[in-house]
N, C-alpha and C positions, 0 to 999 in steps of 0.2 A: 504494500500500500504506500502511496506517495506521502511524503511529509513536507511540511513547510518550515523553512528556516529563514532567519533575518540576516541579511548581509548589508554592510554599510554601503553608502552610495559610491564611495571611491572604489571599493572592490567590484561593485556591480558595473561601474563604468569600464574598469579594466576587463572584466569578463565579457562585456558587450563588444568592446573593441577587438579583442582576440577572437571572439566567436565570429564576428563579421569577417575578419581577415582569413579565418580558417574555414569559412562556410559551415559553421556549426550553429546549432541552437544554443541559447544560454545554458540550458540544462546539459546539453551535449558537451559544452566547453567545461563546465564545472565537473562533470563526470570524467572527462579526459584528464583534467588536472588532478582529480582525486586518485585516479589510477596511477598516474605518474608518481604522485606523492607516496602512495602505498609501495610502489616498486622501489623508490629511493630508500624509504625507511627499512625495507627488508634486504636491501643490497649490502653485501659485505664489501663492495668496492666503492662505497660512497660515504663521505664524511663531510657533513655540512660545515664543521669548524674549519676544515682545510680550505673550503671555498671562501669563507670569511677572511682567512689569512691571506689568500691570493688577492681578494678584492682590496684589502688594506695594504698590499705591497709587501707583506711579510713572507710570502711564499710565491715562487715563480709559477705562473699558470701551467707551464709545461711539466711541472712536478705532479699535477693532478691526474687522476685516472680519466679515461675517456668520458665516463658518466659525470664526473665532477667538472670536467672542462665544459661540457654542454651546459650545466647549471651555471657555471661561472660566466660564460658568454651571455646567457639569458639575463643574468643579474647586471652585467655591464650595459646591455642594451636597455634594460629597465631604468637604470640610473641615468642613461643618456636621454631618455624620454622626459625626464623630470627636470624642471627648471631649478637652478640653485638660487639661494638668496642673493648671491652676487649678480647673477643674470637678471633677476627681478629688479635690483637696484639700478643696474646699467640701463635697462630698457625704460624704467620709470624716468630716469634722468633724460634720456633721449626724447621721450614723449613730452616732458616738461619743456625742453628746448625746441620742440616742434620738428625734430629730426625723424628720419625713418626708423621704424621699429622692427622691420622684418621684410620678408619677400613673400609675394603671392603671385603665382604664375609668372615668375621672373620680373615682377614689378615691385619696386621698393614701396612699402606701405608705411603709413603714419599712424595707424590705429590697430590695436590688438584684434578687433573684430574683423578687419580686412585680411589679417594674416592667417586666420583660422579657417 
C-alpha cells in the first residue's frame, strides 16, 4: 500500500529537476535514489567519509574506488549548481551598479529573472 511522506521544498525541487532530466516521474526518481542509497550502504567498496575527505582536498579523488568516485563527481556537480555567498554578493553589487548579471541565450542580462 502506498504511503505519504513530507519532503521539504528544496528537496522536492531537486527531485523534480532530476526527474525531468532523466525522464522519470517524481516517484520514479525518489525510488531510483533510494535504490542507489541502499546499494551504497550495503557496498563494502564505498565509504562516505572518504568522499568527504576528497571533497575537502584531504584525499586525492583518484584514491577513491570507482563507486566512491561516481559519488564524488555527483557531489562536485551538486556544489557547482549552488551559488556561494561570495557569488551572491558579487552579483548583488553588479545589479546595484546596473551592470550585467548573467547570460541568457548569449545575451548579457541585467536582471536575475532574465537569466533564469
